[in-house]
Structure formats: C-alpha cells, structure tokens
C-alpha positions as CSV (number, residue, x, y, z in Angstrom):
1,M,-83.0,207.8,177.2
2,S,-84.1,204.2,176.9
3,R,-85.6,202.1,179.7
4,P,-86.9,198.7,179.8
5,T,-90.6,198.7,180.8
6,E,-92.0,195.9,183.0
7,V,-94.7,193.7,181.8
8,A,-96.5,190.7,183.4
9,S,-94.0,188.3,184.5
10,D,-90.2,189.0,184.6
11,L,-89.9,189.9,180.9
12,A,-89.4,193.6,180.2
13,V,-90.1,195.3,177.1
14,F,-87.5,197.8,175.6
15,V,-88.8,201.4,175.4
16,H,-86.8,204.3,173.9
17,R,-87.7,207.8,175.2
18,R,-87.0,211.2,173.3
19,R,-88.4,214.6,173.0
20,I,-89.4,215.8,169.6
21,S,-87.4,219.1,168.6
22,W,-88.3,222.0,166.7
23,G,-85.7,221.2,164.1
24,E,-87.7,218.0,163.3
25,T,-90.8,219.9,162.2
26,D,-92.0,221.1,158.9
27,A,-94.2,223.9,157.8
28,A,-97.0,222.4,159.4
29,R,-95.3,222.5,162.7
30,I,-95.5,218.8,162.8
31,A,-92.7,216.2,162.8
32,Y,-91.5,216.0,159.2
33,T,-92.8,212.5,157.7
34,A,-89.3,211.3,156.9
35,R,-88.3,211.7,160.8
36,F,-90.3,208.9,161.6
37,L,-88.0,206.4,160.1
38,D,-85.2,208.0,162.0
39,F,-87.3,207.9,165.2
40,A,-87.5,204.2,164.6
41,M,-84.0,203.4,163.7
42,E,-82.7,205.5,166.6
43,A,-84.9,203.2,169.0
44,I,-83.7,200.1,167.4
45,E,-80.0,201.2,167.8
46,A,-80.6,201.9,171.3
47,W,-82.4,198.5,171.7
48,F,-79.3,196.9,170.1
49,Y,-77.1,198.6,172.4
50,D,-79.1,197.5,175.6
51,R,-79.9,194.3,174.7
52,L,-76.5,193.0,172.8
53,G,-74.0,195.6,174.1
54,Q,-73.2,196.8,170.7
55,S,-74.3,199.8,168.6
56,F,-74.3,199.4,164.7
57,Y,-71.2,201.3,164.4
58,E,-69.4,198.9,166.9
59,F,-71.0,195.8,165.0
60,N,-69.5,197.1,162.0
61,V,-66.1,198.4,163.0
62,D,-65.2,196.1,165.9
63,E,-66.7,192.8,164.4
64,G,-66.9,193.3,160.6
65,I,-70.7,192.7,160.8
66,G,-73.3,194.9,159.1
67,T,-76.9,195.1,160.1
68,P,-78.5,196.5,156.7
69,F,-82.4,197.0,156.8
70,V,-83.9,195.1,153.9
71,R,-87.4,196.0,154.4
72,V,-89.1,198.9,156.1
73,E,-92.8,199.4,156.6
74,L,-94.2,202.6,158.5
75,D,-97.9,203.3,159.4
76,F,-98.6,207.0,160.8
77,R,-101.4,207.1,163.2
78,S,-101.1,210.6,164.7
79,P,-98.9,213.8,164.4
80,L,-96.1,214.7,166.5
81,T,-95.1,218.1,167.8
82,P,-92.3,219.5,169.8
83,R,-94.5,219.4,173.0
84,D,-94.5,215.4,172.7
85,V,-92.1,213.0,174.4
86,L,-92.1,209.9,172.2
87,E,-91.6,206.6,173.6
88,T,-90.9,203.9,171.1
89,E,-91.3,200.2,171.9
90,V,-89.0,197.7,170.2
91,L,-90.0,194.1,169.9
92,L,-88.2,191.2,168.0
93,H,-91.1,189.7,166.4
94,R,-88.9,187.0,164.4
95,L,-85.6,185.6,164.6
96,G,-84.3,184.2,161.3
97,R,-81.2,182.4,160.6
98,S,-79.5,185.6,159.5
99,S,-82.4,188.3,159.9
100,L,-84.2,190.2,162.7
101,H,-87.9,190.9,162.1
102,I,-88.5,194.0,164.4
103,G,-91.7,195.7,165.5
104,V,-91.8,199.4,166.8
105,A,-94.6,201.3,168.1
106,G,-94.0,204.9,168.9
107,R,-96.6,206.6,171.6
108,V,-97.1,209.7,173.3
109,G,-98.8,208.7,176.6
110,E,-101.5,206.2,175.4
111,R,-101.9,207.9,171.9
112,L,-100.2,205.9,169.2
113,A,-98.1,208.0,166.9
114,Y,-96.5,205.4,164.3
115,E,-96.1,201.6,164.0
116,G,-93.4,199.8,161.8
117,R,-92.1,196.7,160.9
118,L,-88.2,196.4,159.9
119,V,-86.0,193.7,158.9
120,C,-82.4,193.6,159.3
121,A,-80.0,191.0,158.2
122,F,-76.4,190.1,159.5
123,V,-73.8,190.5,156.7
124,D,-70.2,190.2,156.6
125,V,-68.9,193.6,155.6
126,G,-65.6,192.3,154.4
127,S,-67.0,190.6,151.5
128,S,-67.4,192.7,148.4
129,R,-71.1,191.4,148.1
130,M,-72.3,191.7,151.7
131,R,-73.4,188.2,152.0
132,P,-75.6,187.2,154.8
133,I,-74.1,185.4,157.7
134,P,-76.0,183.3,160.5
135,V,-76.9,185.3,163.7
136,P,-73.8,185.2,165.4
137,D,-73.6,182.6,168.3
138,K,-72.6,185.1,171.2
139,Y,-75.8,186.9,170.6
140,L,-78.2,184.1,169.8
141,S,-79.4,183.5,173.3
142,A,-80.2,187.1,174.0
143,L,-82.2,187.3,170.8
144,Q,-83.9,184.1,171.5
145,R,-85.0,185.7,174.8
146,E,-86.1,188.8,172.9
147,A,-88.3,186.8,170.3
148,A,-89.9,184.7,173.3
149,L,-90.8,188.2,175.0
150,A,-92.5,189.2,171.8
151,A,-94.4,186.0,171.4
152,A,-95.6,185.9,175.1
153,R,-96.6,189.5,174.6
154,S,-98.6,188.8,171.6
155,A,-100.1,185.7,173.2
156,G,-101.2,187.6,176.3
C-alpha cells in the first residue's frame, strides 16, 4: 500500500507501506541485506505509478522509455524483522535534464531503518546503446512539483 503523507502546506510526501515477510529474512532472523535495495526500488516504482501514472514496465513497453538506475547508495541504520511495517518515503531531490536524483528513507514508526540515494536516467530503449533522452515533456511539470516538494522539505 502506498499513500501520500500530508506535510506543512498543501504538499504531500509519498510514502510506500509494506510488511516485512519471513521469506525476506536470513539466518539471523532479520531482513537480508540485499532486500533493502528491493524495498527501495519497490517504493520508487510505486512513486512513479502514483506521481506519473506509469510503472517501470509501462514506461518501457508502452512508451519505449527505460529508466535504468545508474547510481545506488544505501545506508543501513537498524534491522528489520517480520514484525515490522516499513514505511519508505520517496523524494525527488534533483531533476536533471535526463535524470532523477531520488532519496528514500525507510522507517518503522520513528525508527530509521535505511536511507538511500539513487539516480535513474530516461533512455530510449529502441536504440542499441540506450542513449539518455530528455525527461519527457508530459511528465516534466509533475516532476518539477516533486522536486519543489523536496526543496521545501529540506528548507523547512
């Protein structure tokens, strides 16, 4: 489940909510390290769908646009167990000519579980070299609003 979370003013931060499952844990009975990237990617794809009306698959198949991630950085802050309901906040920190610089923060209540910074690029999947393309015009205003939300959030 995903939901926007109200903040000061009429801007809403996107939050993706999910329960940690037993199958996502390792021998230590905590979420396996590699799953944290899955949690972040799942939240970002839900954000794409909520904010732009398209999933990664739909961008690729219906529009011929890929959104490969070219940079990923995750910091682990506390373990997750199947008792936890993880809420991952997604913010667009910077809108580039053909790239999105996205920040994620996963929390269980007030406890920070992980933080991440990820960069994806819009590319033409029809070209053999997947060259970057400018952010499609029809998504530009929505992405500009998201970048303004992140800027207002960091300023406040």
